[in-house]
C-alpha positions as CSV (number, residue, x, y, z in Angstrom):
1,M,-53.1,-18.6,62.5
2,K,-54.6,-18.6,58.9
3,R,-52.6,-16.0,58.3
4,R,-49.4,-17.9,58.7
5,L,-51.0,-20.9,56.8
6,A,-51.9,-18.6,53.9
7,A,-48.0,-16.9,53.8
8,A,-46.5,-20.5,54.0
9,C,-49.2,-21.9,51.0
10,L,-47.9,-18.9,48.8
11,L,-44.0,-19.2,49.6
12,A,-44.4,-22.9,48.4
13,F,-46.6,-22.4,45.2
14,A,-44.2,-19.4,44.4
15,P,-41.5,-21.7,43.2
16,A,-43.6,-23.7,41.1
17,C,-45.2,-20.4,39.1
18,L,-41.5,-19.9,38.4
19,V,-40.7,-23.0,37.0
20,Q,-44.0,-23.2,35.2
21,R,-44.0,-20.0,33.6
22,P,-42.3,-20.7,29.6
23,A,-39.7,-18.1,29.2
24,E,-39.9,-15.8,26.0
25,L,-37.2,-16.4,23.1
26,E,-36.0,-14.4,20.4
27,P,-37.4,-14.6,17.5
28,A,-35.7,-16.6,14.9
29,Q,-34.2,-15.2,12.3
30,S,-34.2,-15.9,8.5
31,A,-32.3,-15.0,5.7
32,S,-32.4,-14.7,1.7
33,L,-29.9,-14.0,-0.6
34,E,-29.5,-11.6,-2.9
35,V,-28.0,-10.0,-6.3
36,R,-28.0,-6.1,-6.6
37,R,-27.0,-4.3,-9.3
38,S,-25.7,-0.5,-10.6
39,F,-25.2,0.8,-13.9
40,H,-23.3,2.8,-15.8
41,P,-24.9,6.2,-17.2
42,G,-27.2,4.9,-19.5
43,G,-28.5,2.1,-17.6
44,Q,-27.3,-0.4,-19.8
45,V,-24.2,-1.4,-19.2
46,V,-23.6,-3.2,-15.4
47,R,-20.8,-1.2,-13.2
48,R,-21.4,-3.1,-10.0
49,E,-22.9,-6.3,-9.0
50,A,-22.7,-7.9,-5.4
51,Q,-24.4,-11.1,-3.6
52,V,-25.9,-9.9,-0.6
53,R,-27.5,-11.5,2.3
54,I,-30.7,-9.6,3.6
55,W,-32.3,-11.0,7.1
56,S,-35.8,-10.5,8.3
57,D,-34.2,-8.1,10.9
58,G,-33.0,-5.7,8.0
59,R,-29.2,-6.6,8.3
60,V,-27.4,-6.8,5.0
61,E,-24.1,-8.6,4.9
62,R,-21.9,-9.3,1.9
63,E,-22.0,-13.4,0.9
64,G,-20.7,-14.7,-2.5
65,F,-19.1,-12.6,-5.4
66,E,-18.5,-9.1,-5.7
67,R,-18.2,-7.7,-9.1
68,E,-17.3,-4.5,-11.3
69,Y,-17.3,-3.2,-14.5
70,F,-15.4,-1.1,-17.1
71,A,-18.3,1.3,-19.2
72,S,-17.2,-1.6,-22.2
73,G,-18.5,-3.9,-20.1
74,T,-15.1,-5.9,-19.7
75,L,-14.2,-7.3,-15.8
76,E,-12.2,-4.6,-13.4
77,A,-12.7,-6.1,-10.1
78,E,-13.6,-9.5,-8.2
79,R,-14.0,-10.1,-4.8
80,F,-16.0,-12.8,-2.7
81,Y,-17.2,-12.1,0.8
82,A,-18.7,-14.8,3.5
83,R,-20.1,-13.3,6.2
84,D,-19.4,-9.9,4.8
85,K,-15.8,-10.5,5.8
86,P,-12.8,-10.8,3.0
87,T,-12.3,-14.6,1.7
88,G,-10.8,-16.3,-1.4
89,K,-8.8,-14.5,-3.9
90,W,-9.5,-11.3,-5.2
91,R,-8.7,-10.4,-8.5
92,T,-8.0,-7.5,-11.0
93,W,-7.6,-6.5,-14.4
94,D,-7.1,-3.9,-16.8
95,E,-9.4,-2.7,-19.6
96,G,-7.4,-4.7,-21.9
97,G,-8.1,-8.3,-19.9
98,T,-4.4,-8.3,-18.5
99,L,-4.3,-9.3,-14.6
100,R,-3.5,-6.3,-12.4
101,S,-3.4,-8.0,-9.2
102,E,-4.4,-11.5,-7.1
103,V,-4.4,-11.2,-3.3
104,D,-5.3,-14.1,-1.6
105,F,-7.6,-13.6,1.9
106,G,-6.9,-17.7,2.3
107,D,-7.9,-17.8,6.1
108,G,-7.3,-14.6,7.2
109,V,-5.0,-16.2,10.1
110,Q,-2.3,-17.4,7.6
111,E,-0.2,-16.3,5.3
112,A,-1.3,-15.9,1.2
113,S,-0.2,-15.2,-1.6
114,M,-0.1,-11.6,-2.6
115,R,0.8,-10.8,-6.5
116,F,0.7,-7.6,-8.6
117,W,1.6,-6.8,-12.7
118,H,3.1,-4.3,-14.6
119,S,0.8,-2.7,-17.4
120,N,2.7,-4.8,-19.5
121,G,2.4,-8.1,-18.0
122,E,5.1,-8.2,-16.0
123,L,5.3,-9.2,-12.6
124,A,5.4,-5.9,-10.3
125,A,5.7,-7.2,-6.5
126,E,5.2,-10.5,-5.0
127,G,4.8,-11.1,-1.3
128,A,2.9,-12.8,1.5
129,G,-0.1,-11.3,3.5
130,I,-2.2,-12.0,6.3
131,A,-5.8,-10.8,5.7
132,G,-4.9,-8.3,2.0
133,V,-2.5,-7.0,4.9
134,R,1.6,-7.5,3.4
135,E,3.4,-9.8,5.8
136,G,6.8,-11.6,5.4
137,R,9.2,-11.1,2.4
138,W,8.3,-9.4,-0.3
139,T,10.2,-8.3,-4.0
140,F,9.5,-5.6,-6.2
141,W,10.2,-5.3,-10.0
142,N,10.1,-3.1,-12.9
143,E,8.4,-3.3,-16.4
144,T,11.7,-4.9,-17.8
145,G,12.2,-7.8,-15.0
146,Q,15.3,-6.3,-13.1
147,V,14.4,-6.4,-9.2
148,I,14.2,-3.1,-7.7
149,R,13.3,-3.8,-4.1
150,A,13.2,-6.2,-1.9
151,G,12.9,-6.7,2.0
152,S,10.5,-7.8,4.7
153,Y,7.1,-6.2,5.9
154,H,5.4,-6.7,9.1
155,S,1.5,-5.6,10.2
156,G,1.7,-3.9,6.4
157,L,5.3,-1.6,7.3
158,R,7.9,-2.3,6.7
159,D,10.4,-3.7,8.7
160,G,13.5,-5.9,9.1
161,P,16.5,-5.7,5.8
162,W,16.0,-3.8,3.1
163,V,17.6,-3.1,-0.7
164,L,17.0,-0.8,-3.1
165,R,18.3,-0.6,-6.5
166,D,18.1,1.3,-9.6
167,D,16.6,0.3,-13.0
168,A,19.8,-0.8,-14.1
169,G,20.3,-3.8,-10.8
170,A,22.9,-1.4,-9.3
171,K,22.4,-1.1,-5.5
172,R,21.2,2.7,-4.6
173,E,20.1,1.7,-0.5
174,E,20.6,-0.5,2.0
175,G,19.9,-0.6,5.1
176,C,16.8,-1.4,7.9
177,Y,13.5,-0.2,8.9
178,E,11.4,-0.6,12.0
179,K,7.5,-0.3,11.9
180,G,7.9,1.7,8.7
181,K,10.9,3.6,9.6
182,R,14.5,4.1,8.8
183,V,16.7,3.0,11.8
184,G,20.2,2.3,12.6
185,E,22.7,2.5,9.7
186,W,22.3,3.0,6.2
187,T,24.0,2.9,3.2
188,F,24.0,5.0,0.1
189,W,25.7,4.7,-3.4
190,D,25.8,7.6,-5.9
191,E,25.9,7.5,-9.7
192,H,29.7,6.7,-9.5
193,G,29.2,3.6,-7.1
194,E,31.0,5.2,-4.0
195,P,28.9,4.5,-0.6
196,H,28.1,6.9,1.6
197,V,27.1,5.7,4.8
198,K,24.3,7.7,6.8
199,R,22.8,7.1,10.5
200,D,19.1,8.0,12.4
201,A,19.6,11.6,13.0
202,E,21.0,12.2,9.4
203,L,18.4,9.8,8.1
204,E,15.1,12.0,9.8
205,Q,16.9,14.9,8.4
206,E,17.5,14.5,5.0
207,L,14.7,12.2,4.2
208,G,12.2,12.7,6.7
209,P,9.8,10.2,7.8
210,Q,9.9,6.9,6.3
């Protein structure tokens, strides 16, 4: 009888003991921001500087600006991060200060603008991208402002109708891409402006994978 009573008491108190024992919580993480720099040979001119977030568990995340400089000290590139992910507008310049590229990462979900320039300042390419990957309609120009290529991208690969022109603006190639590969019927124009039509097998044989 005494043994049964003792066992009953233990069963009655066991749940209470479990409830009263405090749960062990993960220690709260803290973080601080720090700017890190590297230098060109000689140690006087900054080569790269970036702001990072350092967590108390040792993790390091890119947070905020990241810049690169030529040996002359002029700005070469500027990028931005939020929690280690690209964000904002990324830009590059040549050593003379001419803007060479501007890629808007936006929210990483919606399409945002991307632009590239020739060394003479003329626009070289313009289109949309998602998280820095080409998406949608794109146009390309030569250094004199003549359109030389136009078409669409999907997930960074040519996809859909494309037209390719020479520097004088004359059509040289026209057809469709699918996942970066020429498909279907393509028309090619020779130096005399005469059209020649080729299909899948001929394209693969003469041009190789595109």
